[in-house]
N, CA, C and O atoms as CSV, one atom per row, in Angstrom:
chain,resi,resn,atom,element,x,y,z
A,1,MET,N,N,21.909,18.928,-87.138
A,1,MET,CA,C,21.070,17.797,-86.796
A,1,MET,C,C,19.653,18.069,-87.288
A,1,MET,O,O,19.096,19.134,-87.023
A,2,ASP,N,N,19.082,17.130,-87.989
A,2,ASP,CA,C,17.739,17.261,-88.532
A,2,ASP,C,C,16.722,16.888,-87.460
A,2,ASP,O,O,16.498,15.710,-87.178
A,3,ARG,N,N,16.119,17.897,-86.878
A,3,ARG,CA,C,15.106,17.650,-85.848
A,3,ARG,C,C,13.746,18.021,-86.411
A,3,ARG,O,O,13.564,19.106,-86.965
A,4,LYS,N,N,12.801,17.118,-86.265
A,4,LYS,CA,C,11.474,17.314,-86.822
A,4,LYS,C,C,10.551,17.859,-85.751
A,4,LYS,O,O,10.418,17.278,-84.674
A,5,LYS,N,N,9.909,18.990,-86.059
A,5,LYS,CA,C,9.074,19.662,-85.081
A,5,LYS,C,C,7.749,18.952,-84.849
A,5,LYS,O,O,7.150,19.114,-83.786
A,6,ASP,N,N,7.279,18.174,-85.808
A,6,ASP,CA,C,5.996,17.498,-85.654
A,6,ASP,C,C,6.144,16.115,-85.027
A,6,ASP,O,O,5.198,15.328,-85.007
A,7,HIS,N,N,7.306,15.837,-84.530
A,7,HIS,CA,C,7.615,14.541,-83.924
A,7,HIS,C,C,7.999,14.755,-82.466
A,7,HIS,O,O,8.798,15.640,-82.159
A,8,ILE,N,N,7.439,13.955,-81.568
A,8,ILE,CA,C,7.715,14.090,-80.141
A,8,ILE,C,C,8.430,12.836,-79.644
A,8,ILE,O,O,8.053,11.713,-79.980
A,9,THR,N,N,9.457,13.048,-78.847
A,9,THR,CA,C,10.112,11.939,-78.163
A,9,THR,C,C,9.932,12.124,-76.666
A,9,THR,O,O,10.143,13.209,-76.125
A,10,PHE,N,N,9.539,11.045,-76.015
A,10,PHE,CA,C,9.444,11.017,-74.567
A,10,PHE,C,C,10.640,10.226,-74.062
A,10,PHE,O,O,10.860,9.089,-74.481
A,11,GLY,N,N,11.399,10.814,-73.179
A,11,GLY,CA,C,12.548,10.135,-72.612
A,11,GLY,C,C,12.274,9.760,-71.170
A,11,GLY,O,O,11.822,10.582,-70.374
A,12,ILE,N,N,12.552,8.515,-70.847
A,12,ILE,CA,C,12.347,8.034,-69.483
A,12,ILE,C,C,13.668,7.485,-68.954
A,12,ILE,O,O,14.044,6.359,-69.278
A,13,PRO,N,N,14.380,8.280,-68.136
A,13,PRO,CA,C,15.560,7.725,-67.486
A,13,PRO,C,C,15.105,6.801,-66.359
A,13,PRO,O,O,14.267,7.184,-65.543
A,14,SER,N,N,15.641,5.614,-66.313
A,14,SER,CA,C,15.162,4.638,-65.335
A,14,SER,C,C,16.340,3.965,-64.642
A,14,SER,O,O,17.222,3.404,-65.292
A,15,TYR,N,N,16.338,4.028,-63.332
A,15,TYR,CA,C,17.380,3.376,-62.549
A,15,TYR,C,C,16.746,2.263,-61.728
A,15,TYR,O,O,16.098,2.523,-60.714
A,16,ASN,N,N,16.931,1.043,-62.160
A,16,ASN,CA,C,16.429,-0.142,-61.455
A,16,ASN,C,C,14.946,-0.061,-61.112
A,16,ASN,O,O,14.525,-0.479,-60.033
A,17,SER,N,N,14.164,0.475,-62.032
A,17,SER,CA,C,12.729,0.584,-61.809
A,17,SER,C,C,12.062,-0.773,-61.978
A,17,SER,O,O,12.538,-1.627,-62.726
A,18,SER,N,N,10.956,-0.955,-61.274
A,18,SER,CA,C,10.221,-2.205,-61.453
A,18,SER,C,C,9.484,-2.150,-62.780
A,18,SER,O,O,9.105,-1.080,-63.257
A,19,LEU,N,N,9.292,-3.301,-63.355
A,19,LEU,CA,C,8.619,-3.408,-64.649
A,19,LEU,C,C,7.195,-2.852,-64.575
A,19,LEU,O,O,6.746,-2.174,-65.500
A,20,GLY,N,N,6.494,-3.133,-63.492
A,20,GLY,CA,C,5.117,-2.672,-63.352
A,20,GLY,C,C,4.993,-1.165,-63.306
A,20,GLY,O,O,4.133,-0.589,-63.973
A,21,VAL,N,N,5.845,-0.522,-62.524
A,21,VAL,CA,C,5.806,0.941,-62.399
A,21,VAL,C,C,6.179,1.600,-63.714
A,21,VAL,O,O,5.495,2.518,-64.166
A,22,LEU,N,N,7.252,1.142,-64.328
A,22,LEU,CA,C,7.679,1.693,-65.607
A,22,LEU,C,C,6.614,1.509,-66.674
A,22,LEU,O,O,6.372,2.415,-67.471
A,23,ASN,N,N,5.977,0.353,-66.699
A,23,ASN,CA,C,4.947,0.098,-67.690
A,23,ASN,C,C,3.740,1.028,-67.504
A,23,ASN,O,O,3.125,1.440,-68.488
A,24,LEU,N,N,3.398,1.359,-66.261
A,24,LEU,CA,C,2.318,2.327,-66.025
A,24,LEU,C,C,2.664,3.689,-66.637
A,24,LEU,O,O,1.809,4.338,-67.240
A,25,THR,N,N,3.906,4.112,-66.479
A,25,THR,CA,C,4.350,5.376,-67.068
A,25,THR,C,C,4.242,5.321,-68.585
A,25,THR,O,O,3.706,6.240,-69.205
A,26,VAL,N,N,4.746,4.251,-69.184
A,26,VAL,CA,C,4.697,4.098,-70.645
A,26,VAL,C,C,3.251,4.068,-71.131
A,26,VAL,O,O,2.920,4.723,-72.119
A,27,GLN,N,N,2.396,3.324,-70.458
A,27,GLN,CA,C,0.996,3.237,-70.883
A,27,GLN,C,C,0.282,4.574,-70.741
A,27,GLN,O,O,-0.590,4.890,-71.549
A,28,SER,N,N,0.633,5.364,-69.732
A,28,SER,CA,C,0.010,6.689,-69.592
A,28,SER,C,C,0.428,7.607,-70.736
A,28,SER,O,O,-0.372,8.414,-71.209
A,29,ILE,N,N,1.672,7.489,-71.180
A,29,ILE,CA,C,2.131,8.282,-72.329
A,29,ILE,C,C,1.382,7.856,-73.583
A,29,ILE,O,O,0.881,8.703,-74.323
A,30,ILE,N,N,1.300,6.559,-73.828
A,30,ILE,CA,C,0.628,6.059,-75.027
A,30,ILE,C,C,-0.840,6.467,-75.042
A,30,ILE,O,O,-1.350,6.882,-76.083
A,31,ALA,N,N,-1.528,6.357,-73.907
A,31,ALA,CA,C,-2.933,6.750,-73.842
A,31,ALA,C,C,-3.106,8.242,-74.116
A,31,ALA,O,O,-4.036,8.641,-74.817
A,32,SER,N,N,-2.220,9.063,-73.568
A,32,SER,CA,C,-2.294,10.508,-73.785
A,32,SER,C,C,-2.011,10.872,-75.235
A,32,SER,O,O,-2.705,11.706,-75.817
A,33,VAL,N,N,-1.004,10.254,-75.813
A,33,VAL,CA,C,-0.657,10.491,-77.217
A,33,VAL,C,C,-1.819,10.099,-78.127
A,33,VAL,O,O,-2.171,10.833,-79.051
A,34,ASN,N,N,-2.407,8.944,-77.860
A,34,ASN,CA,C,-3.537,8.493,-78.680
A,34,ASN,C,C,-4.742,9.416,-78.541
A,34,ASN,O,O,-5.401,9.715,-79.538
A,35,SER,N,N,-5.041,9.869,-77.341
A,35,SER,CA,C,-6.213,10.728,-77.145
A,35,SER,C,C,-6.027,12.098,-77.788
A,35,SER,O,O,-7.006,12.747,-78.157
A,36,LEU,N,N,-4.784,12.541,-77.925
A,36,LEU,CA,C,-4.506,13.818,-78.587
A,36,LEU,C,C,-4.227,13.647,-80.080
A,36,LEU,O,O,-3.949,14.614,-80.788
A,37,ARG,N,N,-4.305,12.408,-80.539
A,37,ARG,CA,C,-4.076,12.071,-81.953
A,37,ARG,C,C,-2.710,12.527,-82.467
A,37,ARG,O,O,-2.573,13.018,-83.587
A,38,ILE,N,N,-1.718,12.349,-81.616
A,38,ILE,CA,C,-0.340,12.628,-82.023
A,38,ILE,C,C,0.137,11.409,-82.803
A,38,ILE,O,O,0.165,10.297,-82.275
A,39,GLN,N,N,0.506,11.619,-84.043
A,39,GLN,CA,C,0.834,10.508,-84.933
A,39,GLN,C,C,2.283,10.043,-84.817
A,39,GLN,O,O,2.567,8.846,-84.851
A,40,GLN,N,N,3.192,11.001,-84.680
A,40,GLN,CA,C,4.610,10.642,-84.701
A,40,GLN,C,C,5.227,10.856,-83.326
A,40,GLN,O,O,5.414,11.987,-82.879
A,41,PHE,N,N,5.537,9.750,-82.670
A,41,PHE,CA,C,6.154,9.831,-81.358
A,41,PHE,C,C,7.037,8.613,-81.124
A,41,PHE,O,O,6.856,7.557,-81.731
A,42,HIS,N,N,7.978,8.792,-80.242
A,42,HIS,CA,C,8.821,7.704,-79.779
A,42,HIS,C,C,8.962,7.814,-78.266
A,42,HIS,O,O,8.853,8.899,-77.694
A,43,ILE,N,N,9.201,6.695,-77.645
A,43,ILE,CA,C,9.509,6.647,-76.228
A,43,ILE,C,C,10.876,5.981,-76.099
A,43,ILE,O,O,11.063,4.837,-76.515
A,44,PHE,N,N,11.817,6.703,-75.523
A,44,PHE,CA,C,13.141,6.153,-75.265
A,44,PHE,C,C,13.249,5.887,-73.771
A,44,PHE,O,O,13.129,6.807,-72.962
A,45,ILE,N,N,13.471,4.650,-73.410
A,45,ILE,CA,C,13.666,4.269,-72.021
A,45,ILE,C,C,15.160,3.997,-71.855
A,45,ILE,O,O,15.704,3.083,-72.473
A,46,CYS,N,N,15.809,4.787,-71.026
A,46,CYS,CA,C,17.237,4.608,-70.807
A,46,CYS,C,C,17.446,3.922,-69.469
A,46,CYS,O,O,17.270,4.528,-68.412
A,47,LEU,N,N,17.820,2.661,-69.525
A,47,LEU,CA,C,18.074,1.877,-68.315
A,47,LEU,C,C,19.445,2.246,-67.786
A,47,LEU,O,O,20.466,1.990,-68.424
A,48,ASN,N,N,19.451,2.839,-66.636
A,48,ASN,CA,C,20.677,3.325,-66.031
A,48,ASN,C,C,20.913,2.545,-64.744
A,48,ASN,O,O,20.649,3.043,-63.649
A,49,GLY,N,N,21.390,1.372,-64.878
A,49,GLY,CA,C,21.585,0.481,-63.742
A,49,GLY,C,C,21.724,-0.935,-64.260
A,49,GLY,O,O,22.231,-1.151,-65.361
A,50,LYS,N,N,21.286,-1.882,-63.491
A,50,LYS,CA,C,21.371,-3.274,-63.927
A,50,LYS,C,C,20.449,-3.506,-65.119
A,50,LYS,O,O,19.302,-3.060,-65.098
A,51,PRO,N,N,20.925,-4.195,-66.160
A,51,PRO,CA,C,20.076,-4.488,-67.308
A,51,PRO,C,C,18.847,-5.292,-66.871
A,51,PRO,O,O,18.956,-6.222,-66.072
A,52,ASN,N,N,17.706,-4.932,-67.389
A,52,ASN,CA,C,16.465,-5.611,-67.052
A,52,ASN,C,C,15.900,-6.241,-68.320
A,52,ASN,O,O,15.295,-5.554,-69.143
A,53,GLN,N,N,16.096,-7.533,-68.472
A,53,GLN,CA,C,15.631,-8.235,-69.670
A,53,GLN,C,C,14.118,-8.156,-69.818
A,53,GLN,O,O,13.610,-8.116,-70.939
A,54,GLY,N,N,13.388,-8.132,-68.702
A,54,GLY,CA,C,11.928,-8.047,-68.765
A,54,GLY,C,C,11.461,-6.790,-69.463
A,54,GLY,O,O,10.509,-6.827,-70.243
A,55,ILE,N,N,12.126,-5.667,-69.188
A,55,ILE,CA,C,11.769,-4.403,-69.834
A,55,ILE,C,C,12.084,-4.475,-71.319
A,55,ILE,O,O,11.263,-4.084,-72.150
A,56,LYS,N,N,13.255,-4.967,-71.655
A,56,LYS,CA,C,13.627,-5.086,-73.071
A,56,LYS,C,C,12.666,-6.000,-73.820
A,56,LYS,O,O,12.247,-5.683,-74.933
A,57,GLU,N,N,12.317,-7.125,-73.221
A,57,GLU,CA,C,11.413,-8.078,-73.876
A,57,GLU,C,C,10.004,-7.520,-74.039
A,57,GLU,O,O,9.357,-7.761,-75.057
A,58,LEU,N,N,9.524,-6.776,-73.045
A,58,LEU,CA,C,8.173,-6.228,-73.103
A,58,LEU,C,C,7.988,-5.282,-74.290
A,58,LEU,O,O,6.925,-5.258,-74.910
A,59,TYR,N,N,9.012,-4.515,-74.597
A,59,TYR,CA,C,8.875,-3.480,-75.631
A,59,TYR,C,C,9.592,-3.800,-76.939
A,59,TYR,O,O,9.606,-2.960,-77.839
A,60,GLN,N,N,10.179,-4.969,-77.073
A,60,GLN,CA,C,10.988,-5.258,-78.257
A,60,GLN,C,C,10.190,-5.256,-79.559
A,60,GLN,O,O,10.761,-5.009,-80.621
A,61,ASN,N,N,8.897,-5.523,-79.506
A,61,ASN,CA,C,8.088,-5.562,-80.728
A,61,ASN,C,C,7.326,-4.274,-80.992
A,61,ASN,O,O,6.520,-4.215,-81.921
A,62,ASN,N,N,7.563,-3.254,-80.203
A,62,ASN,CA,C,6.888,-1.973,-80.407
A,62,ASN,C,C,7.858,-1.015,-81.096
A,62,ASN,O,O,8.864,-0.624,-80.504
A,63,PRO,N,N,7.566,-0.633,-82.343
A,63,PRO,CA,C,8.498,0.216,-83.088
A,63,PRO,C,C,8.608,1.643,-82.531
A,63,PRO,O,O,9.551,2.362,-82.861
A,64,ASN,N,N,7.663,2.052,-81.700
A,64,ASN,CA,C,7.706,3.402,-81.130
A,64,ASN,C,C,8.491,3.478,-79.824
A,64,ASN,O,O,8.707,4.567,-79.291
A,65,ILE,N,N,8.915,2.336,-79.312
A,65,ILE,CA,C,9.625,2.312,-78.030
A,65,ILE,C,C,11.013,1.722,-78.226
A,65,ILE,O,O,11.176,0.636,-78.782
A,66,ARG,N,N,12.008,2.464,-77.757
A,66,ARG,CA,C,13.390,1.993,-77.828
A,66,ARG,C,C,13.950,1.920,-76.411
A,66,ARG,O,O,13.849,2.878,-75.644
A,67,VAL,N,N,14.532,0.795,-76.078
A,67,VAL,CA,C,15.166,0.615,-74.773
A,67,VAL,C,C,16.676,0.758,-74.964
A,67,VAL,O,O,17.290,0.044,-75.757
A,68,ILE,N,N,17.249,1.688,-74.228
A,68,ILE,CA,C,18.677,1.989,-74.294
A,68,ILE,C,C,19.283,1.586,-72.953
A,68,ILE,O,O,18.649,1.755,-71.912
A,69,HIS,N,N,20.483,1.064,-72.970
A,69,HIS,CA,C,21.160,0.740,-71.714
A,69,HIS,C,C,22.484,1.477,-71.671
A,69,HIS,O,O,23.301,1.345,-72.582
A,70,THR,N,N,22.702,2.252,-70.616
A,70,THR,CA,C,23.989,2.923,-70.446
A,70,THR,C,C,24.910,2.019,-69.641
A,70,THR,O,O,24.502,1.415,-68.649
A,71,THR,N,N,26.133,1.938,-70.076
A,71,THR,CA,C,27.067,1.017,-69.440
A,71,THR,C,C,27.646,1.555,-68.135
A,71,THR,O,O,27.991,0.777,-67.245
A,72,ASN,N,N,27.754,2.850,-68.017
A,72,ASN,CA,C,28.350,3.430,-66.809
A,72,ASN,C,C,27.261,4.090,-65.971
A,72,ASN,O,O,27.053,5.301,-66.045
A,73,PHE,N,N,26.571,3.281,-65.175
A,73,PHE,CA,C,25.453,3.821,-64.403
A,73,PHE,C,C,25.883,4.677,-63.224
A,73,PHE,O,O,25.039,5.289,-62.569
A,74,ALA,N,N,27.163,4.730,-62.944
A,74,ALA,CA,C,27.634,5.557,-61.836
A,74,ALA,C,C,27.434,7.051,-62.112
A,74,ALA,O,O,27.466,7.861,-61.186
A,75,LYS,N,N,27.231,7.409,-63.353
A,75,LYS,CA,C,27.042,8.815,-63.710
A,75,LYS,C,C,25.627,9.294,-63.414
A,75,LYS,O,O,25.376,10.499,-63.444
A,76,GLY,N,N,24.706,8.400,-63.131
A,76,GLY,CA,C,23.372,8.774,-62.667
A,76,GLY,C,C,22.414,9.225,-63.747
A,76,GLY,O,O,22.584,8.944,-64.934
A,77,LYS,N,N,21.392,9.942,-63.282
A,77,LYS,CA,C,20.300,10.361,-64.154
A,77,LYS,C,C,20.772,11.275,-65.280
A,77,LYS,O,O,20.262,11.192,-66.397
A,78,SER,N,N,21.733,12.138,-65.000
A,78,SER,CA,C,22.202,13.061,-66.037
A,78,SER,C,C,22.786,12.301,-67.225
A,78,SER,O,O,22.624,12.726,-68.369
A,79,ARG,N,N,23.458,11.195,-66.970
A,79,ARG,CA,C,24.008,10.355,-68.051
A,79,ARG,C,C,22.881,9.788,-68.896
A,79,ARG,O,O,22.974,9.765,-70.123
A,80,ALA,N,N,21.819,9.331,-68.250
A,80,ALA,CA,C,20.682,8.772,-68.975
A,80,ALA,C,C,19.984,9.847,-69.813
A,80,ALA,O,O,19.632,9.608,-70.968
A,81,VAL,N,N,19.787,11.019,-69.231
A,81,VAL,CA,C,19.143,12.116,-69.968
A,81,VAL,C,C,20.003,12.524,-71.161
A,81,VAL,O,O,19.479,12.750,-72.252
A,82,ASN,N,N,21.299,12.619,-70.965
A,82,ASN,CA,C,22.194,12.971,-72.078
A,82,ASN,C,C,22.141,11.935,-73.189
A,82,ASN,O,O,22.161,12.291,-74.367
A,83,GLU,N,N,22.074,10.670,-72.834
A,83,GLU,CA,C,22.007,9.609,-73.838
A,83,GLU,C,C,20.693,9.683,-74.622
A,83,GLU,O,O,20.683,9.517,-75.842
A,84,ILE,N,N,19.605,9.929,-73.929
A,84,ILE,CA,C,18.310,10.082,-74.609
A,84,ILE,C,C,18.379,11.270,-75.566
A,84,ILE,O,O,17.959,11.169,-76.719
A,85,HIS,N,N,18.906,12.391,-75.088
A,85,HIS,CA,C,19.018,13.586,-75.924
A,85,HIS,C,C,19.890,13.322,-77.150
A,85,HIS,O,O,19.575,13.771,-78.252
A,86,ARG,N,N,20.969,12.604,-76.954
A,86,ARG,CA,C,21.882,12.308,-78.060
A,86,ARG,C,C,21.205,11.481,-79.147
A,86,ARG,O,O,21.482,11.672,-80.331
A,87,GLN,N,N,20.326,10.570,-78.759
A,87,GLN,CA,C,19.725,9.656,-79.731
A,87,GLN,C,C,18.433,10.163,-80.370
A,87,GLN,O,O,17.982,9.599,-81.367
A,88,THR,N,N,17.834,11.208,-79.820
A,88,THR,CA,C,16.572,11.670,-80.380
A,88,THR,C,C,16.787,12.522,-81.625
A,88,THR,O,O,17.804,13.202,-81.761
A,89,ARG,N,N,15.830,12.475,-82.513
A,89,ARG,CA,C,15.849,13.279,-83.733
A,89,ARG,C,C,14.601,14.148,-83.842
A,89,ARG,O,O,14.360,14.779,-84.871
A,90,SER,N,N,13.818,14.174,-82.782
A,90,SER,CA,C,12.578,14.934,-82.835
A,90,SER,C,C,12.802,16.379,-82.409
A,90,SER,O,O,13.824,16.719,-81.814
A,91,GLY,N,N,11.833,17.211,-82.723
A,91,GLY,CA,C,11.911,18.620,-82.360
A,91,GLY,C,C,11.523,18.880,-80.928
A,91,GLY,O,O,11.854,19.929,-80.376
A,92,LEU,N,N,10.832,17.949,-80.319
A,92,LEU,CA,C,10.389,18.125,-78.945
A,92,LEU,C,C,10.742,16.886,-78.142
A,92,LEU,O,O,10.323,15.776,-78.471
A,93,LEU,N,N,11.507,17.087,-77.098
A,93,LEU,CA,C,11.904,16.002,-76.199
A,93,LEU,C,C,11.327,16.299,-74.825
A,93,LEU,O,O,11.609,17.343,-74.235
A,94,ILE,N,N,10.521,15.379,-74.321
A,94,ILE,CA,C,9.927,15.521,-72.993
A,94,ILE,C,C,10.505,14.424,-72.110
A,94,ILE,O,O,10.332,13.237,-72.386
A,95,ILE,N,N,11.194,14.831,-71.046
A,95,ILE,CA,C,11.779,13.880,-70.103
A,95,ILE,C,C,10.786,13.661,-68.967
A,95,ILE,O,O,10.304,14.615,-68.356
A,96,ILE,N,N,10.489,12.402,-68.693
A,96,ILE,CA,C,9.542,12.042,-67.642
A,96,ILE,C,C,10.197,10.994,-66.752
A,96,ILE,O,O,10.767,10.023,-67.249
A,97,ASP,N,N,10.118,11.188,-65.446
A,97,ASP,CA,C,10.645,10.179,-64.521
A,97,ASP,C,C,9.876,8.871,-64.695
A,97,ASP,O,O,8.735,8.861,-65.156
A,98,ASP,N,N,10.515,7.787,-64.324
A,98,ASP,CA,C,9.938,6.461,-64.562
A,98,ASP,C,C,8.791,6.100,-63.631
A,98,ASP,O,O,8.212,5.020,-63.751
A,99,ASP,N,N,8.462,6.981,-62.715
A,99,ASP,CA,C,7.334,6.701,-61.814
A,99,ASP,C,C,6.270,7.801,-61.872
A,99,ASP,O,O,5.533,8.013,-60.909
A,100,VAL,N,N,6.197,8.497,-63.008
A,100,VAL,CA,C,5.250,9.593,-63.184
A,100,VAL,C,C,4.223,9.210,-64.241
A,100,VAL,O,O,4.566,8.670,-65.292
A,101,LEU,N,N,2.964,9.498,-63.946
A,101,LEU,CA,C,1.909,9.289,-64.932
A,101,LEU,C,C,1.604,10.624,-65.592
A,101,LEU,O,O,1.529,11.653,-64.921
A,102,ILE,N,N,1.429,10.606,-66.903
A,102,ILE,CA,C,1.097,11.830,-67.623
A,102,ILE,C,C,-0.297,11.657,-68.219
A,102,ILE,O,O,-0.650,10.580,-68.700
A,103,ASP,N,N,-1.085,12.737,-68.181
A,103,ASP,CA,C,-2.429,12.674,-68.755
A,103,ASP,C,C,-2.514,13.579,-69.978
A,103,ASP,O,O,-1.588,14.336,-70.272
A,104,ARG,N,N,-3.627,13.492,-70.678
A,104,ARG,CA,C,-3.757,14.238,-71.928
A,104,ARG,C,C,-3.732,15.741,-71.707
A,104,ARG,O,O,-3.223,16.470,-72.558
A,105,VAL,N,N,-4.266,16.231,-70.587
A,105,VAL,CA,C,-4.262,17.667,-70.308
A,105,VAL,C,C,-2.827,18.159,-70.109
A,105,VAL,O,O,-2.428,19.177,-70.675
A,106,SER,N,N,-2.066,17.438,-69.313
A,106,SER,CA,C,-0.665,17.817,-69.088
A,106,SER,C,C,0.124,17.785,-70.385
A,106,SER,O,O,0.894,18.702,-70.672
A,107,LEU,N,N,-0.063,16.746,-71.159
A,107,LEU,CA,C,0.651,16.635,-72.431
A,107,LEU,C,C,0.239,17.739,-73.382
A,107,LEU,O,O,1.078,18.301,-74.087
A,108,SER,N,N,-1.026,18.049,-73.407
A,108,SER,CA,C,-1.519,19.127,-74.261
A,108,SER,C,C,-0.877,20.457,-73.885
A,108,SER,O,O,-0.468,21.220,-74.760
A,109,LEU,N,N,-0.787,20.733,-72.602
A,109,LEU,CA,C,-0.155,21.971,-72.139
A,109,LEU,C,C,1.327,22.010,-72.502
A,109,LEU,O,O,1.854,23.064,-72.858
A,110,LEU,N,N,1.993,20.868,-72.411
A,110,LEU,CA,C,3.424,20.803,-72.736
A,110,LEU,C,C,3.695,21.019,-74.222
A,110,LEU,O,O,4.698,21.631,-74.588
A,111,THR,N,N,2.815,20.525,-75.066
A,111,THR,CA,C,3.107,20.508,-76.504
A,111,THR,C,C,2.429,21.596,-77.320
A,111,THR,O,O,2.967,22.022,-78.342
A,112,GLU,N,N,1.281,22.046,-76.898
A,112,GLU,CA,C,0.465,22.920,-77.741
A,112,GLU,C,C,1.181,24.187,-78.189
A,112,GLU,O,O,1.253,24.467,-79.386
A,113,LYS,N,N,1.701,24.942,-77.261
A,113,LYS,CA,C,2.330,26.210,-77.609
A,113,LYS,C,C,3.575,25.995,-78.475
A,113,LYS,O,O,3.793,26.726,-79.441
A,114,ILE,N,N,4.372,25.018,-78.138
A,114,ILE,CA,C,5.594,24.760,-78.901
A,114,ILE,C,C,5.270,24.298,-80.317
A,114,ILE,O,O,5.929,24.716,-81.269
A,115,GLN,N,N,4.273,23.451,-80.462
A,115,GLN,CA,C,3.942,22.904,-81.777
A,115,GLN,C,C,3.382,23.965,-82.719
A,115,GLN,O,O,3.554,23.864,-83.933
A,116,HIS,N,N,2.722,24.970,-82.179
A,116,HIS,CA,C,2.033,25.941,-83.038
A,116,HIS,C,C,2.762,27.276,-83.173
A,116,HIS,O,O,2.366,28.095,-84.002
A,117,GLU,N,N,3.786,27.519,-82.409
A,117,GLU,CA,C,4.570,28.731,-82.508
A,117,GLU,C,C,5.748,28.479,-83.454
A,117,GLU,O,O,6.162,27.339,-83.667
A,118,ASP,N,N,6.263,29.544,-83.999
A,118,ASP,CA,C,7.425,29.424,-84.872
A,118,ASP,C,C,8.684,29.605,-84.021
A,118,ASP,O,O,9.370,30.622,-84.113
A,119,ILE,N,N,8.969,28.611,-83.201
A,119,ILE,CA,C,10.121,28.641,-82.315
A,119,ILE,C,C,11.266,27.894,-82.993
A,119,ILE,O,O,11.116,26.718,-83.325
A,120,PRO,N,N,12.404,28.549,-83.204
A,120,PRO,CA,C,13.515,27.829,-83.845
A,120,PRO,C,C,14.052,26.736,-82.936
A,120,PRO,O,O,14.091,26.878,-81.714
A,121,LEU,N,N,14.464,25.646,-83.564
A,121,LEU,CA,C,15.009,24.520,-82.804
A,121,LEU,C,C,16.505,24.569,-82.773
A,121,LEU,O,O,17.139,23.699,-82.176
């Protein structure tokens, strides 16, 4: 699998989350990525529960955000995380709960050492 080390994917497993809460999480990621000048990133939101058209519609025009829906939500969060992992092609995958805000300091700590060390993927 071709995984790119200079590319970051943020995975958000979401089970029936409200649009407002999920959007706060997404916006905190985007603000942190922009402040750290990270050029290549994606956000995968895996809806693990009832399909939410509002979430799909909100992000349909953003090329950096992909909304995934798992059909068997009985498998829970692990199913959503596995689906995100299966679809990512980046060298760094950061899983964030759908009700967590991330700031630039936290993101910097998560990515800095991995991005600059010669760690095999």
